[in-house]
DRENDO-1510 file (C-alpha; in Angstrom, 1 decimal, always signed):
<recs>
REC; n; res; u; v; w
REC; 1; MET; +23.1; -38.4; -24.8 .
REC; 2; LYS; +20.3; -40.8; -25.6 .
REC; 3; ASN; +17.8; -41.6; -23.4 .
REC; 4; ALA; +17.9; -44.4; -21.0 .
REC; 5; CYS; +15.8; -47.2; -22.1 .
REC; 6; ASN; +17.6; -50.1; -22.1 .
REC; 7; LYS; +17.1; -52.3; -18.9 .
REC; 8; ALA; +20.0; -54.5; -17.6 .
REC; 9; VAL; +20.2; -57.7; -15.1 .
REC; 10; PHE; +23.5; -56.8; -13.0 .
REC; 11; ILE; +24.4; -60.1; -11.9 .
REC; 12; ASP; +28.0; -60.6; -8.9 .
REC; 13; ARG; +30.3; -63.1; -10.1 .
REC; 14; ASP; +31.6; -64.9; -7.7 .
REC; 15; GLY; +28.7; -66.7; -5.7 .
REC; 16; VAL; +26.1; -66.3; -8.5 .
REC; 17; ILE; +27.3; -66.8; -12.2 .
REC; 18; THR; +29.9; -69.2; -10.8 .
REC; 19; ILE; +30.8; -71.2; -7.6 .
REC; 20; GLU; +32.6; -69.4; -4.9 .
REC; 21; PRO; +35.8; -71.7; -3.5 .
REC; 22; THR; +35.4; -72.2; -0.1 .
REC; 23; GLY; +39.4; -71.7; +0.8 .
REC; 24; LYS; +40.7; -68.6; +3.0 .
REC; 25; GLY; +43.3; -66.3; +2.3 .
REC; 26; LYS; +44.2; -66.7; -1.9 .
REC; 27; ASN; +42.8; -69.6; -1.8 .
REC; 28; GLN; +39.2; -68.2; -1.7 .
REC; 29; TYR; +39.4; -66.8; -4.8 .
REC; 30; ILE; +39.1; -67.8; -8.2 .
REC; 31; ARG; +42.6; -67.9; -9.6 .
REC; 32; SER; +42.7; -70.6; -12.8 .
REC; 33; LEU; +40.1; -72.0; -15.3 .
REC; 34; SER; +39.8; -75.5; -13.1 .
REC; 35; GLU; +38.6; -73.5; -10.3 .
REC; 36; MET; +35.8; -71.5; -13.1 .
REC; 37; LYS; +32.8; -73.1; -12.4 .
REC; 38; ILE; +29.4; -72.1; -13.6 .
REC; 39; GLN; +26.4; -72.5; -11.3 .
REC; 40; MET; +24.4; -74.3; -13.5 .
REC; 41; GLU; +20.7; -73.4; -11.7 .
REC; 42; ILE; +21.8; -69.4; -13.3 .
REC; 43; VAL; +22.1; -70.1; -17.0 .
REC; 44; PRO; +18.3; -70.5; -17.8 .
REC; 45; LEU; +17.3; -67.5; -15.5 .
REC; 46; LEU; +19.7; -65.6; -17.4 .
REC; 47; GLN; +18.4; -66.9; -20.9 .
REC; 48; THR; +15.0; -65.8; -19.7 .
REC; 49; PHE; +16.1; -62.2; -18.9 .
REC; 50; GLN; +17.8; -62.2; -22.4 .
REC; 51; ARG; +14.4; -63.1; -24.1 .
REC; 52; LEU; +13.0; -60.4; -21.9 .
REC; 53; GLY; +14.9; -58.0; -23.4 .
REC; 54; TYR; +17.5; -57.5; -20.7 .
REC; 55; LYS; +21.4; -57.0; -21.2 .
REC; 56; LEU; +23.4; -59.1; -19.2 .
REC; 57; ILE; +26.1; -57.4; -17.2 .
REC; 58; VAL; +28.2; -58.3; -14.7 .
REC; 59; VAL; +29.6; -56.6; -11.9 .
REC; 60; THR; +32.2; -58.0; -9.5 .
REC; 61; ASN; +34.2; -56.6; -6.8 .
REC; 62; GLN; +37.9; -58.2; -7.3 .
REC; 63; ALA; +40.3; -57.6; -4.7 .
REC; 64; CYS; +42.6; -60.5; -5.0 .
REC; 65; ILE; +44.1; -58.3; -7.7 .
REC; 66; GLY; +44.8; -55.5; -5.3 .
REC; 67; LYS; +46.1; -58.0; -2.9 .
REC; 68; GLY; +48.6; -59.6; -5.6 .
REC; 69; TYR; +46.9; -63.0; -6.1 .
REC; 70; LEU; +45.9; -62.6; -9.4 .
REC; 71; SER; +47.6; -60.0; -12.3 .
REC; 72; HIS; +44.8; -58.1; -14.6 .
REC; 73; ARG; +45.9; -60.4; -17.3 .
REC; 74; GLN; +45.2; -63.5; -15.4 .
REC; 75; PHE; +41.6; -61.9; -14.6 .
REC; 76; ALA; +40.7; -61.3; -18.2 .
REC; 77; THR; +41.9; -65.2; -19.5 .
REC; 78; LEU; +39.4; -66.4; -16.8 .
REC; 79; THR; +36.3; -63.9; -17.9 .
REC; 80; ARG; +37.2; -64.8; -21.7 .
REC; 81; TYR; +36.6; -68.6; -20.4 .
REC; 82; MET; +33.5; -67.6; -18.5 .
REC; 83; VAL; +31.7; -65.4; -20.8 .
REC; 84; ALA; +32.8; -68.2; -23.4 .
REC; 85; GLU; +30.9; -71.0; -20.9 .
REC; 86; LEU; +27.9; -68.8; -21.0 .
REC; 87; ARG; +27.7; -68.1; -25.0 .
REC; 88; ARG; +28.1; -71.7; -25.6 .
REC; 89; LYS; +24.6; -72.0; -23.7 .
REC; 90; GLY; +23.5; -68.8; -25.9 .
REC; 91; ILE; +23.8; -66.4; -23.2 .
REC; 92; ARG; +25.4; -62.6; -24.0 .
REC; 93; ILE; +27.1; -60.7; -21.7 .
REC; 94; ALA; +27.2; -57.4; -22.7 .
REC; 95; ASN; +29.8; -56.2; -20.4 .
REC; 96; VAL; +31.7; -57.2; -17.6 .
REC; 97; TYR; +32.5; -54.7; -15.3 .
REC; 98; TYR; +35.4; -55.1; -11.9 .
REC; 99; CYS; +37.0; -53.6; -9.3 .
REC; 100; SER; +40.3; -54.4; -8.4 .
REC; 101; SER; +40.8; -51.9; -5.3 .
REC; 102; CYS; +40.8; -53.7; -1.8 .
REC; 103; ASN; +39.9; -49.9; -0.6 .
REC; 104; PRO; +36.6; -50.0; +0.5 .
REC; 105; HIS; +35.8; -46.1; -0.1 .
REC; 106; HIS; +37.1; -46.8; -3.6 .
REC; 107; PRO; +33.9; -45.5; -6.0 .
REC; 108; CYS; +33.5; -48.5; -7.9 .
REC; 109; ARG; +34.2; -51.2; -5.0 .
REC; 110; LYS; +30.8; -52.5; -3.6 .
REC; 111; PRO; +29.1; -51.6; -1.9 .
REC; 112; ASN; +29.4; -47.9; -4.1 .
REC; 113; PRO; +27.7; -47.9; -6.9 .
REC; 114; GLY; +30.0; -46.7; -9.6 .
REC; 115; MET; +30.1; -50.3; -12.1 .
REC; 116; LEU; +26.6; -49.7; -12.0 .
REC; 117; TRP; +27.2; -46.0; -12.9 .
REC; 118; ARG; +29.5; -47.1; -15.6 .
REC; 119; ALA; +27.2; -49.4; -17.0 .
REC; 120; LYS; +23.9; -47.0; -17.1 .
REC; 121; GLN; +26.2; -44.5; -19.3 .
REC; 122; ARG; +27.4; -47.0; -21.4 .
REC; 123; TYR; +24.5; -48.9; -22.4 .
REC; 124; HIS; +21.8; -45.9; -21.7 .
REC; 125; ILE; +20.5; -48.3; -18.7 .
REC; 126; ASP; +17.2; -47.1; -17.3 .
REC; 127; LEU; +18.5; -48.5; -13.5 .
REC; 128; GLN; +14.9; -48.0; -12.2 .
REC; 129; LYS; +13.8; -51.0; -14.6 .
REC; 130; SER; +17.1; -53.2; -14.0 .
REC; 131; ILE; +17.4; -55.9; -11.4 .
REC; 132; LEU; +20.5; -56.6; -9.5 .
REC; 133; ILE; +21.6; -60.1; -8.4 .
REC; 134; GLY; +24.2; -60.6; -5.7 .
REC; 135; ASN; +25.3; -63.1; -2.7 .
REC; 136; GLN; +26.7; -60.2; -0.6 .
REC; 137; LEU; +25.0; -57.8; +1.1 .
REC; 138; ARG; +27.7; -54.8; -0.3 .
REC; 139; ASP; +26.2; -56.2; -3.6 .
REC; 140; ILE; +22.2; -55.5; -2.7 .
REC; 141; GLU; +23.8; -51.9; -1.4 .
REC; 142; ALA; +25.5; -51.2; -4.4 .
REC; 143; GLY; +22.4; -51.9; -6.3 .
REC; 144; LYS; +20.0; -49.8; -3.9 .
REC; 145; ARG; +22.6; -46.6; -4.1 .
REC; 146; ALA; +22.5; -46.8; -7.8 .
REC; 147; GLY; +18.7; -46.3; -7.9 .
REC; 148; ILE; +18.6; -50.3; -9.4 .
REC; 149; GLY; +14.6; -50.9; -9.2 .
REC; 150; ARG; +14.7; -54.3; -8.5 .
REC; 151; THR; +17.8; -56.4; -6.0 .
REC; 152; ILE; +17.7; -60.0; -5.3 .
REC; 153; LEU; +20.0; -61.7; -2.9 .
REC; 154; TYR; +20.9; -65.1; -3.7 .
REC; 155; ASP; +21.8; -66.9; -0.8 .
REC; 156; SER; +22.3; -70.8; -1.4 .
REC; 157; ASN; +22.3; -71.8; +2.0 .
REC; 158; ALA; +19.4; -70.1; +2.7 .
REC; 159; MET; +16.7; -72.1; +5.1 .
REC; 160; PRO; +13.5; -70.4; +5.0 .
REC; 161; ASP; +10.9; -70.7; +2.1 .
REC; 162; ILE; +9.5; -67.3; +2.5 .
REC; 163; THR; +11.6; -64.0; +3.6 .
REC; 164; VAL; +9.6; -60.9; +3.7 .
REC; 165; LYS; +10.8; -56.9; +4.3 .
REC; 166; LYS; +7.9; -56.8; +7.0 .
REC; 167; LEU; +5.7; -58.9; +9.0 .
REC; 168; SER; +3.0; -56.9; +8.1 .
REC; 169; TYR; +3.4; -59.1; +4.3 .
REC; 170; ILE; +3.1; -62.5; +5.8 .
REC; 171; GLN; -0.6; -63.3; +5.0 .
REC; 172; PRO; -1.6; -66.6; +6.4 .
REC; 173; GLU; -4.2; -67.2; +3.6 .
REC; 174; ASN; -0.8; -67.2; +0.5 .
REC; 175; LEU; +0.9; -69.7; +2.8 .
</recs>
């Protein structure tokens, strides 16, 4: 096997690449092309990562398939559309990994790292040099379990100007 030499940005789909629907039950999922809306602020970020040599890989839980709200075929149609829309903006998605299981213990369902490990094997990725961007703590946990070097939690409703892991990181002279 080749040495792990590639770096990647793993991106969650719903809520990071796309605008997440706000409904309940089956209406909380993107189920049609009209509901598939790309978040425009992600575009320059992905373009920059791509220029820096990162592979762009989508990792997404899709329980809507397991619940019967969407078929694998419908998901594939939505995925082709999303990838084509991003490609029109100069962004090349290397692959989209998804887990359709509703079982929280399924090895590929985040927060489990199965999708990340599959991508690591296929693309010879150095996970320590890679980044994961998600909008749920389960995304971040999957990244940590897989050994991703840097995880980023995106929350469009976040209010703070700065988020820190430890209070000792706050340096008043830098505020």
